[in-house]
C-alpha positions in Angstrom: 0.0 0.0 0.0 1.2 3.5 -0.6 1.8 6.5 1.7 2.9 4.3 4.6 -0.4 2.5 4.8 -0.3 -1.0 6.2 -2.8 -4.0 6.4 -2.8 -6.6 9.2 -5.0 -9.6 9.6 -6.7 -9.1 12.9 -9.0 -12.1 13.1 -10.6 -14.7 10.9 -12.3 -12.3 8.5 -11.2 -9.1 10.1 -8.3 -6.8 9.0 -6.8 -3.6 10.3 -5.7 -1.0 7.8 -3.6 1.8 9.3 -3.4 5.0 7.4 -0.7 7.2 9.0 -1.2 10.9 8.9 -4.8 10.6 7.6 -7.8 12.3 9.0 -11.0 10.5 9.9 -12.6 12.0 6.7 -9.8 10.6 4.5 -10.0 7.2 6.2 -13.8 7.0 5.8 -13.4 7.9 2.1 -10.7 5.3 1.7 -12.9 2.6 3.4 -15.9 3.6 1.3 -13.9 3.4 -2.0 -12.6 -0.1 -0.9 -16.1 -1.2 0.0 -17.4 -0.2 -3.5 -14.5 -2.0 -5.2 -15.2 -5.2 -3.3 -18.9 -4.9 -4.1 -18.1 -5.0 -7.8 -15.9 -8.2 -7.6 -16.9 -11.5 -8.9 -14.8 -14.5 -7.7 -14.8 -18.1 -8.6 -14.4 -20.8 -5.8 -11.6 -23.1 -7.1 -12.9 -26.1 -5.2 -16.5 -25.9 -6.3 -16.3 -23.7 -9.5 -19.1 -21.7 -7.9 -19.2 -18.0 -8.9 -19.3 -15.7 -5.9 -21.0 -12.3 -6.5 -22.2 -9.5 -4.3 -19.3 -9.4 -1.9 -20.0 -7.1 1.0 -17.7 -5.6 3.5 -18.3 -3.5 6.7 -15.8 -1.0 8.0 -15.3 0.6 11.3 -13.1 3.7 11.1 -11.4 5.6 14.0 -8.9 8.4 14.2 -6.0 8.4 16.6 -6.7 10.8 19.5 -3.9 12.2 21.7 -3.5 9.8 24.6 -4.9 6.8 22.7 -3.2 3.4 23.0 -3.2 1.0 20.1 -5.9 -1.0 22.1 -8.2 2.0 22.6 -7.9 3.0 18.9 -8.7 -0.5 17.7 -11.5 -0.8 20.2 -13.2 2.3 18.9 -12.9 1.1 15.3 -14.2 -2.3 16.4 -17.2 -0.7 18.0 -18.0 1.1 14.7 -17.5 -2.2 12.8 -20.0 -4.1 14.9 -22.5 -1.2 14.7 -22.2 -1.3 10.9 -22.9 -5.1 11.0 -25.9 -4.6 13.3 -27.3 -1.9 10.9 -27.3 -4.4 8.0 -23.7 -4.7 6.9 -21.9 -3.5 3.8 -21.3 0.0 5.2 -18.7 2.3 6.7 -19.2 3.8 10.1 -19.1 6.4 11.5 -20.8 8.2 8.7 
């Protein structure tokens, strides 16, 4: 990824994308762009040859606040992620 951005696997189907020196607005825009790109993908399962369409992704976005620890930053993003999932998935929060 460019501009120092980094992606880490955080759980089974969860990832953390760190965007250094980016505002919450820029991070939300990045997440929404990524969500739209994923939505357009069509994949083929190599084991079953089944076509997979309509891929959805939910994103929780948080901005580093002075005094944050990595844990508190991720917890805030995680709260937004689960709120997005409760609201019907395939969205970016906060709006």
